[in-house]
ZALUM-495108 format. One record per residue: residue in one letter; x, y, z of N, C-alpha, C, O in turn. Coordinates in steps of 0.02 Angstrom, whole numbers. Layout:
BEGIN
r,n_xx,n_yy,n_zz,ca_xx,ca_yy,ca_zz,c_xx,c_yy,c_zz,o_xx,o_yy,o_zz
a,X,Y,Z,X,Y,Z,X,Y,Z,X,Y,Z
...
//
This chain:
BEGIN
r,n_xx,n_yy,n_zz,ca_xx,ca_yy,ca_zz,c_xx,c_yy,c_zz,o_xx,o_yy,o_zz
x,119,-303,-828,139,-362,-862,175,-409,-812,218,-386,-775
x,158,-472,-809,192,-523,-766,250,-547,-798,246,-562,-858
x,305,-552,-767,368,-579,-798,379,-645,-770,384,-648,-709
x,383,-701,-806,399,-764,-776,461,-771,-744,509,-744,-771
x,471,-807,-688,535,-813,-655,576,-862,-696,550,-910,-725
x,642,-847,-696,685,-894,-730,723,-935,-680,746,-990,-693
x,728,-904,-620,769,-940,-566,727,-946,-510,676,-913,-506
x,744,-985,-467,707,-996,-399,758,-1021,-345,806,-1058,-359
x,744,-997,-282,786,-1023,-231,761,-1072,-184,700,-1078,-179
x,798,-1107,-150,774,-1162,-102,765,-1137,-38,713,-1108,-26
x,812,-1144,8,806,-1131,79,839,-1067,99,879,-1038,61
x,822,-1044,158,854,-983,180,929,-989,189,956,-1043,204
x,962,-934,179,1036,-932,190,1062,-889,244,1119,-898,266
x,1020,-840,269,1044,-802,330,978,-777,363,928,-758,332
x,984,-779,430,932,-751,469,960,-711,529,1010,-730,560
x,924,-654,545,943,-615,602,929,-657,664,887,-702,661
x,962,-642,720,954,-685,772,893,-659,815,857,-699,845
x,882,-596,817,821,-576,858,770,-533,831,710,-548,841
x,789,-476,793,737,-422,775,688,-445,727,703,-486,684
x,624,-418,732,572,-446,688,582,-406,616,615,-355,607
x,546,-443,571,556,-410,502,520,-346,497,548,-301,465
x,458,-333,524,421,-278,512,399,-250,578,371,-287,619
x,408,-191,591,385,-151,650,326,-104,631,329,-73,578
x,274,-98,671,216,-61,659,211,3,698,223,1,758
x,195,57,672,182,121,710,110,127,726,68,101,689
x,92,165,785,22,170,803,-17,218,754,11,264,724
x,-77,203,750,-121,245,710,-127,316,733,-130,327,793
x,-130,365,691,-137,434,709,-205,457,684,-220,452,624
x,-247,484,732,-313,509,708,-310,578,680,-276,622,707
x,-345,589,627,-348,657,592,-418,667,578,-448,623,547
x,-449,725,600,-515,746,578,-508,803,531,-455,833,526
x,-565,818,495,-561,866,445,-626,905,446,-678,881,467
x,-621,968,422,-678,1008,415,-694,1014,340,-652,999,298
x,-758,1038,324,-775,1045,251,-727,1093,210,-705,1146,232
x,-713,1067,149,-667,1108,107,-709,1161,74,-767,1151,57
x,-678,1220,65,-715,1279,34,-676,1294,-32,-615,1292,-33
x,-714,1310,-87,-685,1328,-150,-732,1361,-192,-791,1343,-189
x,-716,1403,-230,-764,1436,-277,-772,1389,-336,-730,1345,-350
x,-834,1401,-373,-844,1350,-426,-799,1356,-481,-787,1305,-513
x,-769,1414,-497,-723,1428,-549,-651,1408,-533,-610,1400,-579
x,-633,1399,-470,-572,1392,-440,-531,1445,-438,-471,1437,-426
x,-560,1505,-449,-514,1567,-450,-486,1586,-382,-433,1618,-376
x,-525,1562,-328,-497,1571,-258,-469,1509,-235,-483,1456,-261
x,-425,1516,-181,-388,1465,-160,-433,1405,-134,-487,1417,-106
x,-408,1336,-144,-439,1286,-114,-416,1282,-41,-355,1283,-30
x,-459,1276,10,-435,1273,81,-473,1218,116,-533,1208,106
x,-434,1182,158,-467,1126,200,-438,1134,269,-380,1155,271
x,-468,1121,325,-443,1125,395,-447,1047,419,-496,1011,417
x,-387,1032,442,-373,965,471,-358,974,544,-327,1024,563
x,-379,924,587,-352,925,660,-321,862,674,-339,805,659
x,-266,883,709,-213,822,729,-242,785,786,-289,809,818
x,-216,728,801,-229,692,858,-233,729,923,-276,712,963
x,-189,781,936,-182,814,991,-230,869,997,-226,905,1046
x,-277,881,950,-326,926,953,-311,996,914,-356,1037,903
x,-251,1006,897,-230,1064,855,-248,1064,786,-238,1012,755
x,-275,1115,756,-290,1116,688,-244,1148,643,-204,1188,668
x,-243,1138,580,-202,1169,536,-231,1178,467,-272,1135,450
x,-217,1225,424,-248,1229,358,-205,1199,307,-144,1202,309
x,-242,1168,257,-211,1142,198,-240,1184,139,-301,1188,128
x,-191,1217,101,-214,1257,48,-183,1236,-15,-131,1204,-13
x,-214,1254,-77,-187,1234,-136,-147,1295,-170,-167,1353,-168
x,-92,1273,-199,-54,1322,-235,-99,1353,-303,-136,1316,-335
x,-92,1413,-317,-129,1438,-373,-122,1396,-436,-68,1377,-458
x,-181,1381,-464,-178,1343,-523,-185,1261,-513,-197,1222,-559
x,-177,1244,-450,-181,1173,-440,-261,1147,-450,-308,1174,-422
x,-268,1097,-490,-335,1074,-504,-368,1043,-441,-334,1014,-399
x,-437,1050,-434,-473,1029,-380,-463,955,-366,-460,933,-308
x,-459,915,-420,-445,840,-419,-378,824,-387,-371,778,-346
x,-328,864,-407,-263,848,-377,-265,867,-303,-235,832,-262
x,-300,922,-283,-295,940,-218,-328,885,-173,-303,867,-120
x,-385,861,-199,-422,814,-159,-382,750,-152,-376,720,-99
x,-356,731,-210,-310,672,-212,-254,679,-160,-240,633,-121
x,-224,734,-159,-170,743,-118,-188,737,-41,-157,700,-2
x,-238,774,-25,-259,774,45,-285,700,71,-285,685,131
x,-307,660,24,-339,596,39,-282,544,33,-292,487,55
x,-227,559,8,-180,512,-10,-135,480,46,-120,512,97
x,-118,419,35,-83,384,92,-18,419,106,6,420,162
x,8,446,56,73,489,61,68,547,110,110,559,153
x,17,581,101,8,636,145,-11,618,218,16,645,266
x,-57,574,221,-74,548,288,-8,516,320,2,527,380
x,28,487,291,96,455,315,141,506,344,168,497,399
x,149,567,305,189,626,320,166,648,392,205,654,439
x,97,660,397,73,681,459,76,637,522,80,657,580
x,72,575,502,76,521,553,153,521,576,166,510,635
x,201,531,532,269,533,548,283,592,598,321,584,646
x,254,650,585,263,707,624,239,695,699,270,717,747
x,188,662,705,147,649,766,172,591,806,151,580,863
x,219,550,774,241,487,809,274,499,868,280,557,888
x,300,444,905,336,457,965,402,498,955,420,538,999
x,438,489,897,497,528,884,483,582,835,529,607,803
x,425,600,827,404,656,771,416,720,805,419,726,866
x,423,769,759,436,841,777,379,872,811,393,920,847
x,317,852,807,260,875,846,244,836,912,195,850,947
x,285,792,926,270,745,980,272,782,1049,227,773,1090
x,323,821,1060,332,849,1125,302,917,1133,310,950,1184
x,264,938,1079,229,1012,1074,280,1066,1070,262,1125,1077
x,340,1051,1060,389,1107,1051,387,1146,984,413,1201,976
x,351,1111,934,340,1142,872,274,1130,853,245,1081,877
x,244,1171,811,177,1165,786,176,1175,707,219,1206,676
x,125,1146,681,109,1143,605,54,1192,600,1,1184,631
x,64,1241,562,12,1290,551,-27,1287,483,-87,1302,478
x,14,1267,429,-20,1266,363,23,1222,318,84,1219,325
x,-10,1191,272,22,1152,221,-6,1176,155,-65,1187,147
x,41,1183,107,25,1214,41,35,1156,-6,93,1136,-11
x,-12,1125,-41,-6,1075,-85,19,1111,-155,-14,1155,-183
x,78,1088,-178,101,1119,-240,106,1077,-303,113,1105,-357
x,103,1008,-298,105,970,-354,90,894,-343,105,868,-289
x,63,863,-389,42,793,-379,49,754,-445,27,774,-499
x,81,698,-435,97,651,-495,59,584,-481,75,546,-435
x,5,573,-525,-32,512,-514,3,454,-545,33,462,-598
x,1,392,-513,22,329,-545,-39,290,-544,-59,261,-494
x,-73,290,-606,-139,265,-615,-191,302,-572,-204,361,-581
x,-220,266,-524,-270,297,-478,-244,322,-412,-280,355,-374
x,-182,306,-398,-151,326,-334,-101,386,-338,-77,399,-393
x,-85,419,-288,-38,471,-291,30,441,-282,45,410,-232
x,72,451,-335,136,419,-333,192,473,-303,236,452,-265
x,190,531,-318,230,581,-296,186,645,-270,134,663,-297
x,214,676,-217,179,735,-189,224,785,-169,271,772,-132
x,211,848,-193,254,902,-170,213,954,-135,163,980,-160
x,241,970,-67,205,1015,-28,250,1059,17,308,1040,26
x,229,1114,44,271,1154,89,232,1154,153,173,1171,153
x,263,1136,208,238,1138,278,264,1197,317,324,1208,324
x,214,1235,343,233,1294,385,241,1265,462,193,1260,500
x,303,1247,475,318,1220,547,362,1276,582,411,1302,556
x,337,1291,641,375,1336,683,389,1315,752,351,1276,781
x,445,1341,781,458,1330,849,408,1370,893,398,1430,881
x,376,1339,942,320,1363,979,343,1427,1015,312,1480,1010
x,399,1418,1051,422,1479,1098,448,1530,1062,435,1586,1084
x,484,1524,1007,513,1580,974,485,1599,909,504,1651,884
x,437,1560,875,413,1572,818,456,1568,753,441,1590,697
x,513,1536,771,562,1523,714,537,1470,669,518,1416,691
x,538,1485,602,516,1434,555,572,1388,537,631,1407,534
x,553,1322,525,603,1275,508,590,1256,429,533,1260,406
x,640,1236,395,629,1221,319,576,1166,318,578,1118,356
x,526,1175,272,475,1128,266,451,1113,196,392,1099,183
x,504,1118,149,485,1097,83,490,1018,77,544,991,90
x,433,981,55,434,910,52,421,880,-15,375,900,-51
x,462,831,-33,448,792,-90,428,722,-65,473,683,-50
x,366,705,-59,344,646,-32,334,587,-83,297,592,-132
x,370,535,-67,359,476,-116,354,411,-81,350,357,-111
x,356,418,-8,342,354,29,395,308,42,453,323,27
x,378,251,69,435,197,89,453,160,29,414,157,-18
x,511,131,29,541,88,-26,587,34,9,601,37,68
x,605,-10,-31,642,-71,-14,701,-78,-62,696,-56,-119
x,755,-107,-41,815,-125,-81,839,-188,-54,832,-201,5
x,871,-230,-101,897,-299,-83,968,-303,-105,985,-291,-163
x,1008,-320,-59,1077,-344,-76,1081,-419,-89,1073,-457,-41
x,1091,-443,-150,1089,-514,-166,1161,-526,-179,1196,-500,-223
x,1182,-576,-128,1250,-604,-138,1251,-679,-161,1221,-723,-130
x,1284,-689,-213,1289,-758,-242,1363,-788,-228,1413,-758,-248
x,1366,-842,-196,1427,-874,-188,1439,-934,-238,1397,-980,-242
x,1498,-933,-275,1511,-981,-327,1583,-1001,-327,1624,-955,-331
x,1605,-1061,-322,1670,-1081,-323,1714,-1043,-284,1767,-1026,-310
x,1700,-1024,-220,1745,-982,-177,1745,-912,-191,1786,-875,-162
x,1699,-887,-236,1697,-816,-246,1622,-790,-228,1573,-827,-230
x,1621,-727,-212,1559,-698,-192,1541,-640,-241,1581,-595,-251
x,1480,-642,-271,1464,-596,-322,1392,-564,-297,1351,-594,-261
x,1386,-496,-324,1331,-460,-307,1289,-445,-371,1316,-433,-425
x,1222,-447,-362,1173,-442,-425,1150,-363,-416,1121,-340,-367
x,1168,-329,-474,1147,-255,-476,1103,-248,-544,1096,-292,-586
x,1076,-182,-544,1041,-164,-603,1067,-102,-630,1087,-58,-592
x,1069,-95,-698,1096,-34,-730,1029,4,-754,992,-22,-795
x,1016,59,-730,957,96,-750,971,168,-770,1018,201,-747
x,926,190,-814,930,261,-832,898,307,-782,838,298,-771
x,932,358,-749,905,395,-698,908,471,-724,959,506,-724
x,851,489,-744,846,561,-776,865,617,-722,902,664,-738
x,838,610,-656,853,667,-616,928,680,-602,946,737,-586
x,971,632,-606,1039,643,-605,1079,647,-667,1139,663,-667
x,1039,631,-725,1068,636,-790,1120,580,-802,1168,591,-839
x,1113,523,-772,1165,473,-780,1129,405,-780,1071,397,-761
x,1171,357,-804,1150,285,-795,1184,260,-734,1245,266,-728
x,1145,232,-686,1171,215,-624,1169,133,-612,1122,96,-627
x,1226,114,-585,1229,42,-566,1210,40,-492,1242,72,-451
x,1153,-2,-475,1122,9,-413,1095,-57,-391,1090,-104,-430
x,1076,-62,-324,1040,-122,-296,973,-125,-320,942,-75,-337
x,951,-183,-322,878,-195,-338,835,-163,-289,843,-174,-229
x,787,-121,-312,743,-81,-269,675,-61,-296,664,-63,-356
x,632,-43,-254,564,-26,-278,522,8,-223,535,-1,-164
x,473,45,-242,428,80,-198,381,35,-164,359,-14,-194
x,365,48,-100,318,2,-67,247,35,-84,226,84,-53
x,213,5,-135,151,34,-160,89,-15,-146,31,2,-159
x,105,-72,-120,52,-122,-107,52,-140,-40,98,-176,-21
x,8,-121,3,8,-136,80,-2,-212,93,21,-239,143
x,-37,-245,44,-50,-318,51,19,-356,51,30,-400,92
x,60,-338,8,123,-374,8,170,-359,65,206,-403,88
x,169,-297,89,212,-274,144,279,-268,123,292,-277,63
x,326,-253,166,393,-231,145,431,-287,120,470,-278,73
x,423,-351,151,465,-407,126,436,-430,60,475,-445,14
x,371,-434,52,338,-454,-5,357,-409,-64,366,-435,-119
x,364,-342,-54,386,-300,-105,455,-306,-128,472,-294,-186
x,496,-325,-80,570,-335,-100,571,-401,-146,603,-400,-198
x,538,-453,-125,537,-517,-168,513,-499,-233,543,-520,-283
x,457,-460,-238,425,-442,-303,472,-404,-349,473,-417,-409
x,511,-358,-322,550,-316,-360,609,-355,-384,635,-337,-438
x,633,-406,-350,691,-446,-367,668,-483,-431,703,-483,-481
x,608,-514,-430,585,-556,-483,569,-511,-546,583,-533,-602
x,543,-452,-540,531,-409,-594,596,-383,-628,599,-375,-689
x,647,-370,-586,703,-342,-615,762,-391,-635,810,-372,-669
x,754,-451,-612,804,-500,-628,781,-566,-654,815,-605,-687
x,715,-576,-634,692,-649,-649,707,-701,-594,692,-760,-601
x,735,-677,-545,750,-729,-488,695,-726,-435,676,-672,-411
x,671,-785,-417,620,-791,-368,651,-807,-304,688,-856,-299
x,637,-766,-249,660,-776,-182,602,-800,-138,546,-776,-147
x,612,-843,-93,559,-860,-46,554,-801,4,604,-770,21
x,494,-788,27,478,-730,72,521,-743,140,548,-695,168
x,525,-802,163,554,-812,227,633,-808,226,666,-814,278
x,662,-798,165,729,-803,156,766,-735,155,826,-728,143
x,720,-682,170,754,-616,167,768,-594,238,727,-602,284
x,831,-565,244,853,-537,312,846,-460,304,872,-432,255
x,811,-426,352,801,-359,351,861,-331,393,865,-338,454
x,906,-301,356,970,-275,388,951,-214,432,980,-203,486
x,901,-173,408,888,-117,444,855,-134,517,852,-90,560
x,833,-193,527,800,-213,592,858,-224,644,845,-239,702
x,920,-216,623,975,-217,671,991,-150,701,1028,-143,749
x,959,-101,669,972,-27,698,930,-19,763,886,-58,780
x,951,35,797,924,46,863,855,72,853,845,113,808
x,807,54,890,735,71,887,723,143,880,673,163,852
x,768,185,905,761,262,897,766,287,823,743,342,807
x,796,246,780,803,263,714,741,250,673,734,274,617
x,696,212,701,632,191,665,653,132,625,613,111,583
x,710,103,631,738,48,587,724,57,514,702,11,480
x,738,115,493,738,137,420,801,177,406,838,199,451
x,812,184,343,866,226,313,831,287,279,785,277,239
x,852,347,293,829,404,255,880,437,210,921,475,234
x,878,426,154,933,447,101,935,517,93,989,540,75
x,880,561,103,887,634,92,828,663,136,775,687,113
x,844,658,196,788,685,247,778,761,246,729,787,272
x,828,800,213,816,871,201,766,894,166,741,950,174
x,746,850,121,692,868,68,643,816,47,594,830,13
x,657,752,68,616,697,45,596,651,101,637,641,145
x,534,619,104,514,582,157,528,505,151,508,463,191
x,568,490,90,579,423,77,617,388,132,670,410,153
x,587,329,156,619,286,203,632,219,174,587,191,143
x,688,192,179,703,128,141,722,73,196,760,84,243
x,693,15,184,714,-51,219,761,-89,178,741,-108,123
x,823,-104,198,873,-137,164,875,-209,188,881,-224,247
x,870,-252,138,871,-326,140,931,-356,119,967,-326,80
x,949,-418,143,997,-460,119,972,-533,97,928,-564,127
x,1003,-554,47,997,-628,25,1057,-653,3,1090,-623,-39
x,1077,-711,29,1140,-744,6,1124,-816,-16,1084,-849,16
x,1155,-841,-70,1148,-905,-95,1202,-932,-132,1242,-895,-162
x,1208,-999,-133,1258,-1034,-176,1229,-1047,-243,1172,-1067,-249
x,1271,-1035,-300,1247,-1051,-367,1306,-1082,-411,1365,-1080,-392
x,1290,-1106,-462,1332,-1131,-511,1359,-1070,-559,1323,-1021,-572
x,1423,-1077,-583,1453,-1020,-619,1407,-1003,-687,1404,-946,-711
x,1374,-1057,-711,1336,-1046,-769,1276,-998,-756,1253,-964,-802
x,1252,-995,-694,1196,-948,-680,1224,-873,-676,1190,-825,-694
x,1284,-870,-652,1314,-802,-651,1318,-777,-717,1301,-720,-730
x,1340,-819,-762,1349,-799,-838,1282,-780,-866,1276,-732,-905
x,1227,-821,-845,1164,-816,-880,1131,-747,-852,1094,-714,-889
x,1143,-728,-793,1114,-671,-770,1145,-606,-791,1109,-557,-798
x,1211,-603,-801,1250,-543,-822,1228,-519,-889,1236,-557,-936
x,1202,-461,-897,1187,-429,-958,1117,-446,-976,1094,-426,-1030
x,1080,-481,-934,1009,-496,-947,966,-430,-944,971,-391,-896
x,924,-420,-999,883,-363,-1001,813,-377,-972,778,-420,-998
x,791,-339,-918,730,-355,-882,689,-284,-872,701,-233,-905
x,641,-289,-825,600,-232,-807,533,-231,-842,520,-270,-888
x,492,-186,-820,418,-182,-845,427,-122,-894,432,-64,-875
x,427,-142,-958,433,-93,-1011,379,-40,-1012,391,18,-1028
x,320,-62,-995,264,-17,-997,263,38,-941,230,90,-943
x,304,19,-893,317,71,-836,384,111,-849,406,150,-807
x,413,101,-905,472,140,-924,535,111,-891,584,148,-884
x,536,48,-870,593,20,-841,638,-12,-892,622,-65,-918
x,692,19,-906,739,-9,-958,802,-34,-906,845,2,-882
x,796,-97,-897,849,-124,-841,892,-177,-872,869,-223,-906
x,958,-168,-857,1003,-221,-873,1036,-250,-808,1057,-214,-762
x,1040,-315,-810,1069,-345,-746,1143,-350,-751,1168,-363,-805
x,1181,-341,-696,1250,-344,-689,1268,-388,-634,1237,-385,-581
x,1313,-429,-643,1342,-471,-586,1416,-462,-578,1453,-483,-622
x,1442,-430,-523,1509,-411,-516,1533,-440,-448,1493,-458,-405
x,1602,-444,-441,1626,-466,-379,1606,-420,-319,1611,-359,-323
x,1585,-453,-262,1567,-411,-205,1616,-366,-180,1598,-311,-160
x,1677,-384,-180,1733,-344,-152,1749,-281,-195,1786,-235,-177
x,1715,-286,-256,1724,-218,-297,1673,-173,-294,1678,-117,-319
x,1614,-196,-261,1552,-155,-260,1563,-84,-237,1543,-36,-271
x,1595,-76,-182,1601,-17,-151,1636,38,-194,1626,98,-184
x,1679,13,-245,1710,62,-290,1674,71,-355,1691,115,-395
x,1626,33,-366,1593,34,-442,1525,65,-437,1493,71,-489
x,1498,85,-379,1430,109,-379,1426,176,-345,1461,186,-295
x,1386,226,-369,1369,285,-330,1304,277,-297,1278,328,-273
x,1277,226,-292,1214,211,-265,1217,211,-187,1249,168,-156
x,1185,259,-157,1183,265,-79,1154,204,-47,1176,181,5
x,1103,176,-81,1076,113,-45,1129,60,-40,1138,29,12
x,1166,51,-98,1210,-1,-97,1269,11,-50,1293,-38,-20
x,1293,72,-42,1347,86,5,1321,74,77,1353,39,116
x,1262,105,93,1236,96,151,1226,24,176,1238,7,234
x,1201,-21,127,1187,-90,140,1251,-128,153,1251,-174,195
x,1310,-111,117,1376,-137,134,1390,-124,197,1411,-172,230
x,1384,-62,226,1403,-50,297,1359,-86,347,1383,-106,400
x,1295,-95,330,1259,-129,380,1275,-212,379,1275,-247,430
x,1286,-232,321,1306,-302,313,1373,-321,345,1382,-374,375
x,1418,-274,338,1488,-288,361,1486,-279,440,1522,-314,476
x,1446,-237,464,1441,-228,537,1404,-291,572,1423,-320,623
x,1352,-304,535,1311,-368,559,1361,-428,561,1360,-466,610
x,1402,-437,511,1452,-490,509,1498,-486,570,1504,-533,609
x,1529,-427,579,1578,-418,633,1547,-429,699,1580,-457,743
x,1483,-409,710,1454,-423,780,1418,-496,777,1382,-513,824
x,1428,-536,726,1406,-602,728,1326,-604,734,1299,-644,772
x,1294,-564,701,1218,-561,697,1190,-604,647,1130,-616,650
x,1227,-631,599,1206,-676,544,1231,-745,559,1286,-757,583
x,1187,-791,542,1211,-865,553,1240,-885,486,1235,-850,436
x,1273,-945,487,1304,-968,426,1250,-986,375,1192,-998,391
x,1274,-987,311,1223,-988,257,1234,-1065,226,1287,-1096,228
x,1171,-1087,196,1171,-1152,167,1127,-1156,102,1119,-1208,71
x,1100,-1095,86,1052,-1097,35,1083,-1102,-34,1141,-1082,-44
x,1045,-1130,-84,1072,-1141,-149,1017,-1102,-194,959,-1094,-175
x,1040,-1080,-253,1000,-1045,-298,1006,-1080,-368,1063,-1089,-389
x,954,-1100,-404,962,-1141,-463,909,-1113,-514,858,-1082,-500
x,930,-1131,-572,883,-1113,-628,828,-1162,-634,838,-1223,-638
x,765,-1133,-634,702,-1173,-632,686,-1195,-706,703,-1162,-755
x,652,-1254,-707,635,-1281,-766,577,-1246,-802,557,-1266,-856
//
């Protein structure tokens, strides 16, 4: 469902001095051999893949996993990205000190026709000693989050969303965020789209400042909120604008979100200086740190943007 925008912004309010918005990683080649399985699926589904360095590993299905789920998992962008990360310049397989012997596909959640979530266990060992490293993975892919700061009559406010989060059993006050599920829009386009869907605010693509681009290249210029078990990598963006007080009042308490996707979202607008005490959202707390350090090192230019209600 398309949600019409209630608000639109004019010109950019903050730009980084040097780093690009999006960095690209090299393509990793993976070849595969024919999959074997019995017709009644009573035996394990097995497929052999070959990494770019020439080493092969097995991909097997957990008992009871449907053939369709297994095929979807192996062919999914999520699984391919995980393998790509392992083989990249900073990846755990890059220096040949570790090896990947087997991957067991344990579960798949489909979002329509694409794999949304993927659970698997990777058998990764240290080559010299044979020591295994923890390899249980919940793959959900990249995401974006946006810190929207609105300046009005000498005060600075932040736009947040209140959402029901079943995994933690709580309602959480958090930054506007979403999964990167459309490569055509890219990271910045996804951030702009999520803001519109969750608040009704339209932001111009060029107005977004990627705060994670200020990180050292060795980090991949992403934030990993739970690297011990999840592959999720987040790009954190900033938008700042001047608004009238009436817009602050109109936004606060607004109910938004894509209902058919189970999004029950309420918009909150609170003073920025209270944000660090009022949220348990790791994305928000990390973005505060990046924003404050960028200001301290004078990496952000002065802001002149305005945000207003569209007709």
